[in-house]
N, C-alpha and C positions, 0 to 999 in steps of 0.2 A: 598840543602839547593841553592849553585849557579846557579842551574839548574834552581828553581823558580824562585831568584833574576833578573835573567838574560830575562827570556820570560817575566817575570812580569814587565819589564822594553821596552821591544818591545809593549805589549798589552797598556800598558799606552799611549806608544808615538803615535800610530796607529791610522789613522783618517776615512781611510777607511773602510767598512764594511768586506770585503773579508777580508782585513788583521787584523784586530780584530777575526775574527770567527778561520782564521788559528792558529794566536799564542793561542787565547784558546785553541783551537785542541790538540797544541803541551803539555799541561796542564791535556791532559783527560778530558776540556768539551765542552758537546755538546750545542749550543745555542737553547733554548725553540720557535719551531716554534708558530703559529697562536693558539689561541685555540680557540676551539667552543662553542659557550652558551650553556650549558644542562639546559633540564630540569629534576623531576621525577613526574612521573604519575601512577596512576590504569588506568587500561585499559578493558570492562568491555565486554563479547560477551553475549550477549541475544539467547539463542541457547540449542537446545535438543540434536547436538551433543556430543555425552561420550567427546570429547577430544580435542584442536585446537593446532598449534604452527604460535607462531607468528613470522614470518623469518625476517631475519637480512635485513637492507631495508627499513621494513615498513613506507610508510611516511605518519605521522600531521603536521597538518598546526597553523598557529598562528601569531596574527597580534599586530606591535609593530606601534601606533600611525594610520595613512593610507597603512602600509606597510606591506605586508600578506609576512612569513618566512616560509621557508620548515624544518620540522624535524624530523630524521632517527633514529630506533635503530641499532645497532652496531650488535647484537649478538641476533640470534634463542633462543628463548624462546616457552617450550609446556607447557598447563597446562591442569588442568580436569574437567569435570563437578562437578557442586557446587547448587544442586536445578536446578532452570534453566538459570544458569547464569556457565561461566568461566571466573575466572578471572587470571587477571597476574597484581602481584602487585610488587608496585616500580620499574616500567620502567622507563631506565635512559633512554631519548631521546637527542639527536644532531641536530645543526642548519647546515643547511647544505647537501649537497649532499651527497650518499653514493656511492664511486666512486670504481672498480674492474679496476686492473691495471697487466696483465701478461704478463710476461718472459721465453721465451725456452731458458735455459742456453746453451751457446756453450761455452766449456772450452778456444777452438782456437780461439776465437776472444778476441784479448790481449785489446782492447780498449769494450767491452761490459760494459755494466755500468746498475744500475739499479735506475730509479729515479722516483723520485714523482714528475711527473710534471705538477704541483701547486702550485704555492708560496704562498698559501691559506689552503695549508692541513694541519691538524690536526695529527701533529703525535703523540697526546694521544691517538687519537681513532685506528692507524694502527693496523692490524693484520697481522700476515705472515704467510705464507704455501707452503708446499714445498710440489709437487704432483711429484710421482718419474716416468713418461713419460707420451701422450697419450694413451700408452695400458696398466698401471698399473695407476688404479686411487687414491693409497695410498698415502693419505694424514699426512704429520707429518707437524705439528706447533711449530714452532720458537719463542725465547722470547728475548726481547732484554738484550745484556749482560748489567751487572752494575757493576760485580767484576769480574775483570781479573786474579784475584788472584782464585777463586774458578772454573775457568773456567778448562776442559779437553780436549780431542781427538775426546769422544764423545758429547761433546755439544751440544744441539740444538739451536745457540743463531742466531742473526745477530748482527749488530754494524749499528750506524746512525750517519751521518755527514750533518751539514749546507756546500750545494756547491752553486754554481754560480747561479744571480738571485733571491736570497732569496729561491730557492728549496732545496729538502731534499734527498739523495743516503743512498739505504743500501747496507750491503755488508755480506760478510762471513768470518769464519773461516779456518783459513790454514791446518786444519786437525792436529795441534798442541794446539792452542787456539778456540777451538770451531771445529763442523765438515767443510767440505766443501762441496763444489755441484759440481754435476758431471753431463756431458752430458746429453742432451736431460731431466734431469729435470725441472720441468714447474713450478716458481718461480707464488705465488699469493699474492697479496698487495692487502689488503681491506682497507678504510680509508675514512675521511668524509673531504669534500672540503667546507671553511667555509665561512660565511660575516663577521666571529669575533666577535666584540662586537655588533655588530646593533641590535642583536634581546636579548640584557639582556633585562629581565623585563616583558617578553611574559608570560598571567599568562592562559590564556583560550587555549584548545588544542580540533582540532579533526581530527580523522581519513581522510585521504583522497581517505582513498578507501574499499573495503571488507578485513576482517581479515579471510584465511583459509577460505573462502566463506561463509562468517558471515557478512553480512550488517547491523543487529542493532547491533554498536558498541555505546556505554558511554564509555569518558574519564574524568576520574578525576583527577585535578592536588595537587599534593601531596609538589610540590617546585615548584617554578618558576624560568622563567631562567636565568640563571647567569653565571660566568666564561668566558665568551667570551673575548678576547683581542687581540692586535697587539700582532705582533712576539716582543721577545725577543731584546731589543733598544739595542745599543751598548753601552751603558753608562750602563746600567745590564750586559751586559759578563763582561765587564772590571772587574765591581765590584764582579764579583760570582766566574770568574774561577777560580780567585786565593784562595780564600776562599773553592772554590768544592774542590782544589789540595790539601789543606789542611788538607782534611777530610779524606782524603784518602780510602772516601765511605763507610764513617763509619759515624755515627751523636751520637759523643762523647760528645764535649760539647753545649754550647748553641747557638752557632753559626754557629754549624755544622748543626744544627737545622733549623736553621732562613735560611740557601743557601738553602738547599732541599725544605725546604717551597715553597722559591721565584720559585723554579723549578719546583714545582709539582700543587700547585697552583696560576697561573698566574697572576691573581685579583689580586694580593695581592700587598697592597699600602702598610701597616705596619705589622712589626708581632714584637712579645714580645713573651718571652719564658724564664723560669725561673723552677729549678728543685725543684723534691719532698723537696730534702735537707733544702731550704730553704724558704720553705711554702707548701700547699696547695689550695686547692677548690672543694667549690662543690655548686651545682645551689640554697640551701637553703641559706646558712652563707654567699658566695661568699669569695673571697680571703682571706686567715689569713695566720699569721706565724706560724700555727702549720703542725710541717712536714710532708712528706707522702711518704717514698724512696720508691724507685720502681717504681717512674714514673715521667714524664716530661709534663709539662704544657704550652699551645699554644694558645698565642689569636692571630686574626687575622683580620686587619681592610681590606677590599676589599677596591677594587679604585671606586665599587660602591655605597658603603657607607652601603650596606646591610649585616647583619651575616651569615653566612653558615649555609646551609640549612644541615639539619642532614644526607640524604648522600651526600652533600659538606663534610664533617668533616669523615664519615666512606670510601671515597675515599681517601680520606689524610692521614690517619692512614695505611688502605692497602699499601697506595704508599712508607710511610714510614717504611715499615715492615721489606725494604729488607737492609736499610743503618742503624735503631736499635738494638743496643746490644740488647741480648737477655732478660734479665731481667728487662729491661725497657718499660714499658706501656704508650706510649706518650696519652691525653688525651687534645684534643679539648676546649677550652674556649673561649664561646662570650666575646665582650668589652665592658667594664664599660664606657659608656660618662660619664664623669664629669665637667659640665659646670662649668664656670664664669662669672655672672651675675654684668656689671660694673655699677658703678654712678658714672659718670665724668661731672664735673663744671672745663671748663675753663674760663681764662677773656684774653680779645684781647685791642689794640689797634687801633680802628676806623679810626684815623689817617697814622695809617701803612698798610693798604690794599685795597681794589677795594670792596671786599667782606662784603654781610650784615651778619648778625649772622649767619638767618638761611643756606647760602651757605658754613661759618664755620664750623658749626657742619656737613655739609654731608662733606666735606675733613675732619674731624675728624674721621666721621664715617667708608671711607674709608681706612684710617691710621690702625685705630682698625682691621679693615677686612680684609688686607693686613699682617698685622701680624700673624693672626689667624690663615691665610692659611699659612704662609713660616714657623711661628716657632711651632707653636701647630698643634693640630687634627691628633697627630701621637704617639706611644707608646713613653713613657721616653722621656717627651721634660718635660721644667719647663716652667713655668709663672714669667718670669722676673718683677716683679712690677716698679720696677724705668727703666726701658728699653722701656717700653711702654707708660709710662710719657714722656722719652725722645722725643720720637716718635711723641706723641700727639703734645710738645712746637715747635717741629721743624714741622711740617703742614705746618706754612705757618707763615709765616716770623712775624706776627702784635701777635701771642698767645702768651703770660707773660707769663703764670702758668696752670697749671692744680690741682685739688684733687680728684684723683682716689677711691672711694672704690668698694672692693671686696665682692660678695658675692660668695659661691658656692650651686651647683644645680644640685640633682642626680633625673633620671624617675624612680620610679619602679610601673611595672603591677602587682598588684594584682591577686589571683586563685577569685574566687566571686561563686564558688561551696563548700565554706566551710569556717573552721575557720583556719587560720594559720599564726605562726608568720613568721616574716620576715625581713633582716638586711641588712640598707645602709649603704656603708663603702666610705667616705667619703676619706680616703686615707690620711688626713693631719688631723694636730691639728686642734679644736675647739678654738676659743676665751671663755676663762675664769677664767677673772682675778679674783673673788673670789666667794664662795659658797654662791649661795642664786641673782648672777648676773640679774637683767632686770626681776627676776620673776614674779611681775607685772605686767608686760607688753607683757609675755612671752618669757622669754629669748633669745635666740639667735638661734631656731628654728623655723622654721613653716613651711606651706606643702597648697599644694592644696586641695581642697574640697572633701571628698567621704562620703558613706551614709554606714547603717550598719545593722545588723537585728534587726528586731522591736525598731525600732528608726526613727519618719520621719523626726531631722533633717541634717541639711547638719554637719559636723565633721571638724577638724581642729585638727593637731598636733601642741605642742608647748611647751617648757621643761622649769622647773622648776632653772633652775641655781642651780641645786646640785644634778645632772646626774636620775633626772626623766624627761620621758617623762609625755607629758599629752596627753587629748583629748578636746576637746570642742571646744561648740556650739556659736553662736550667738546669745543674746537675746534682741534687741535693740541695737543692736550697742555691748552688752557687753557679757564680754566672759564666760559663765558659763561650769564650768566642769564639763566633762560626767566622767572621771576618772582623778585621781592624779599619778596612777602605770602603765602607761600604756605599760610601756617600760623603757630602760635607755641609757641615754646618758655617753659614752665614749670619755668628752672632748680632752682629752688627745692623744687618736689611729682615735679621728675621726668615731667612730663605733657608729652608733644608732642601738635597736636589741628593737625591735616591740616585744609584746606579743602575743599568739594567737587573733587574731580577725576575725571576720566573717566579710568583706566588701563588699557588693553586685553591690555596682557601685559608678564611681565616676565621679567628676565633672566637668565641661570643664575645660580643660588646654590652655591659652593664648586665648579665646573666640574659641578653637572649641574642637568638641566631640576629647574625648580622653580617652584612657584606661589604663591611667599611671597617678601616684600621684606624682608630684615633691615633694622634701624633698629641701628645704632649710635653711644653715643654716653659720655662720660667721667663716672665719678664723680666729685662732692667729697670722696668718703672712700673709701680703698681697702678697709673695713671692710662688706659688700653684707649689707642684710637682705631675707628674703622677705615679705609682709604679704599677706592674707588667700587670694588664690587664686593664688598666684604659686610657683614651685617653680625653686628657683635653683640650678645647676649648673654646673660648666665644661665650655666649650666645647673640646672634647677637640683636633677636627680644628685651628681655627683658633688653637688655645694656642701661640706659637710657644718653644721651649728654646734657649738657645744654651749650650754651657760654651767656658770658656776657661783657658787656664795661667793660674794667677797672675803675675804679672807682678814679682812685689817681689824682687828678685835682692838673698841675702845672700852678699858675700864669705867664700866658704871660706877663703879662709887666714886670715879673723881682722882680715883689714882693714873698712875704710869699708863702707857700705854704700849702696849706692843701691836709694832706694825709689822707687817709677812708681805713680802712683796705680791703683787695682786699677779702679773704678769710681766713675759718680758718678751721681744721683740725676737721673731722668727725669720730667719731667710729664708726668703722663698723656695721652695726644693719642689721637683718634678713629678706628679700625681700617674 
């Protein structure tokens, strides 16, 4: 423990990257290299050949904006003819150049080092092989050492460390912990040198040349390029190295999983982890409090804002395998965005500012955006109503007060191929002062429009204030109910359960074509918490900000004052 505290102190006080990396190494931590954007594609060769091999280093191209980028394979794949096509499925391609470096081992040269000579190399793509000699082409593949306690004198492993100028060096065992190299061995290192995050978002890929002498090639995108990132920052190394040391190479606690997820998926902005004993998750019902032992649930918000692709999820589960306790199964869960739709009315003293109403509204909007970016938009965040209203009042000296109400919003993308039930999880109690509250005006639930099978009317959801979800359509502006028992509303838990319904299409959302329905609700509290895979963020587009000049009039001549009410409380309502 004293060792950890001592080097943890040196790590915290270090400023230079070289010092931070060095102190992290004493804790057994290797900083993450640059990572290449990667995509998954299916490749089709139109040929009559019985089989074909797509070698490592096969080049594809794609554009982001006006810039073209090269993507490469890192492993050779062989497939056979099916009909008139040879198909390679779920091929992972990486942005960058495929580089191969060779060293001839000279044990008499004490200064010999095995360097990866480019600071843009993605070490996650690194493969290390050792050929016996020029006259003996036998190859042995070496793997990255992850658990020293499991090593023996015959373990074919290599070690990795960051060295000067952001480059990386590999080295080998001493014959006790891992095999040692011998004179005349030929070390072969293959890896991708990348432009890091520049190619994130690339969607359309084409082959650059014939593949195994086949020129007629079609490429289908399974998942677009994502995951490209800069090398790990100094701040990240300082944060992760002590946690990695504490985990001792094993994922036991939720913090252990968070540490390794950040190492394995460089594009992580925020991560939430919970054990199956605390609840479960399914794609149909979402997160629940029902225990599911033997699993750990992991939700990741990427820096790009996109959900992880199925390929990335599979890669992450594979990457976690060496650290995971055998009886535990990691499950990767998409984050769920809980939107806050605000209605803000503020009063200002026009004599105390040079800004007009529109200018002050713009200032308040900037305050809200800054709060959203700094305090929310990550897992396990809390929206504090009093904190935001204080920030609004402090936006400009002329602002005297504000009344801010909060509604919750959540998007759901329905299947349009049949009748399905679904669940909306607000994760917070909903406003329910008494049974039947606001039933005649739609309760506290509202939604954007959608269409159902065998009906031409645009439908909407609301509730009856007694726990029943309803479906209605408008006739001359009045609600006509199609169903009074379309599902249930649990006001205490904030869960809306929708009975099986065949939704054929959805209406525009915020005047844009959408594939989702937005469900909104009034919360019981103006303080909103995020749980498990939820991320709370303010819906800037639908937030309404209205400023008004304060109407308290004071007789400037010293006479009596006429006080006019400046604002009044408005109960939460649905949007």
